[in-house]
N, C-alpha and C positions, 0 to 999 in steps of 0.2 A: 376628721375637724367640718364645723357647720361651713357651708361657704355662699349661703345668697347675697347674693349682688356685694361681695366682697370688697372692702373700699382701705386701700394703703395708709389715709390723713384722716378717716373716719371712724369712730367706733360703730360697734352695734348697738342698735336700739331695740330692747325688749320690753314689751308691751305687758305687763301684766293688770286685766282685768279684774275687778271687785264683784261682790253680792249683785244680785237681781240685775245682770247684766251677761253678755257673752265677748267673745275678741271681735267681732264687729263693730263693737261699739267704739271701735278704734278705725274706721273706716276711713273714715276724715283725714283720720291725723295721718294715717297711714300714707294715704294719697301723697300729702303735701312732702314725708319723710322722703319717699322714694324721689319725690322731682330733685329735691336737695341734695341727694346722694348719699343718705345712713342705708348702711344696712340695717334692716328690719325686720323682729320676730314679733308676732303677739302670740302670747304662750293662752292656751287654754286652758285658765286656773281650774283646777276641781274642785273648790270651794268645800272641805270635807274637813278640813282642819287646819290652823297656823302650820305647826310641827311637818302634817302632810303634803302640805301645800308646797311647803317651803323646800322641801325636798324631793319633788317634782322640778320644781323649779332650778333648781341645785343641778338635776341631771341633765337638765336643756344648758345650763349655763359652761356644765366641763366640755360641749360640742361646739361650742365657740371658738374661733379663734380670735386673739387681738383684744383692744378694748373695749368695756364694757357702757352703756348706761342704763339703768335700770329704771323705768318708768312705772308708778303701781294709782290705777286708782280706790278708793274707796278700801275696803278690805284690803283691797290688793299692796297698798302700802303696810302692811305687818307681813306680809309674804316676801317683800323684794328686802326690808331691811333683817328678815331672818337668816332667807337665804343668802346673803351678801356677805353676811358674817364672815371673816377671814378668806376672802377671795377677791386678792388681787387685779384680778382684771377687772372686777366692778371699780369703776372712778368715780362714779356719781351717783346720787337718787334723787328720781324727781316725783314729786309726791299731788297730785293731780285729784284736790277734794280727799285727802287720802288718810289714812291712820301712819302716825309714827309713835308707836310705844316705846316705853321704856319694858325694861324684863320685869314681870307679873302684870303689869297692863294687858287688857285687853280690848277690843274693839266694845264690847256693850260698855266697859269702865267709861272708856274716853269720851263715848257718844253721850253717856248721861253727866260725863264730869258740869255740862253748866245746861241752863236752861235752851229749851227750843225746839228741839228734834220731836220728831211725830212717827216716828216711823214704824213703833210698836203698834200703834192702831191703824195702822193699814196689811199688818202682815198675814196669810194665812199659813197655818200651822199644816203638814200632812205626815204624817204617822206613816215610818219608812218599815219594811219586814225586822232589817235586825234591830229595833228599840230606841233608832234615832229620830228624830224630825227635822225634816226638811221646812224651810220656811221661802213663802212666795211673796212678794206683794200683790195686792188684788188688782186685778187689770183694769178696775174702774177707777183708783186711786192713784194709779202709777205715775200718770202725768200729772197729778199737782205734785206731787211727794216727790219723785223722782228725776224729773223731767221736763222743767214745769217750762224753760228755756230756750226746749225744741219742739221744732211743729206738731200739731195733734197727732196726725199719722204716721209721725217718726216714731212719737213717743207709743202708739198703739201699737206698731210692730216689734217695739222693744220690749212691751208690756207680756206679749204671747210668745216671745222669744227666749226671756228670760230666763238665767239658771237660777237654780235655788242656791242658797245656804244651807249648812245644818245650822241649829239650833247651838249646838256646842262650838261648831267655830267661832261663833263672835261672842261670846266668853272665854274662849283660850287665851290664855297669859300668855304673852310673847318671852320667848324667852332671850332675845338677844337685841341690840340694839346697834344698827348697822350706821345710821343717822350720828352716832355719838363720833366717829373717826372718819365718815368719809362727806364729803361737800352735799349738800342738799339746798335741793330748789324745792319751790311751794306754789299753788295756784290753788284759788279757791274759790266758790261763790258767796257772796253774803247773805244767799236765800236760801241756802240747803239748810233741808227740812231732815237729812236724814243725820249729817255732824253737824252741830250750830258754830255758826262761826265764830264764836269765839273761845270754841274748843280748838278749830282750825289755827288759829291767832296764837293761841297758847302753846303747840304744836313747834309751830315754825319758831319761834321767839326762843322756845327749847334747845332747841335742835339748831339755832346760830342760821339761822336758813340764809345763803349765799345771795338768794333773790327770790322774796317775798309778793303774790301777787293775789290782789284782792277782787276781784272784778263783781263790780256791783250787780245786782239782782239776779247771779247766775245760781242755777242749782247746782245739784250732789252733782250731776251731768255737766258741767257747766264746758269741759273740756269738750264737747263733742260742737256747741256751735261754734266756741269760741278756741276752734283747734290751732290756728295762726296764731292765739298767743301761744299755746302749747309748744310748738315749735320752736317761736323765741326762746322760750325756756330752756327747752332741750339742747340748742343751739349753744348757749350759756354753759351747760352745767357741762357739753361736750368740749367745749374749749375750757373749762376750769375759768371762766370768768365772773366776775360781781358786779351785779348792779350799782 
């Protein structure tokens, strides 16, 4: 079983990044979680497809002893909700600028449900040898589109190190919605250009969110500059408390 910083009184927090980012996007949050004594794992999300990526997360969860809080950003929300289905160890879900889909809904469906998203205008497709298509955000558009509330140099490095997602993954429908049976918390920015704020509000309300934080002026990656707010939400999710 996974033994990273085991704790008898705190669940393990598993962080799942989304598209156009990688596990280092959680670095600030990881530092704060470790300070508070939370065992923490940042999964390297393959970004190949919802079912595929959820299977990888399920395999990781099987190595963990004790209670788990799953935290997903963006597309990672689809992955945590899918992987948590039927897993009694997962006690709560935390969606950070993330999708909370019903079976049959995709990331593309939910991001287009309300006006305001501009992601499509910034994407660069890369044809893969297997016939699939990877998508990147153009580096010169990354800061404004994805991380406007992070410093320019931070966003520039993120743009260079971004991990692509397959086009098919963004259009793959969810099969499970664990947020219907597990308590969930939501945090998002009002100026998210990937997932319009109305979509976030809709998903949080539909999920009967135990605690919803909407940060004025926040970008799609608002959890990076506002990692302290994310820790507070995780703390609540770990305790099962309600705002």
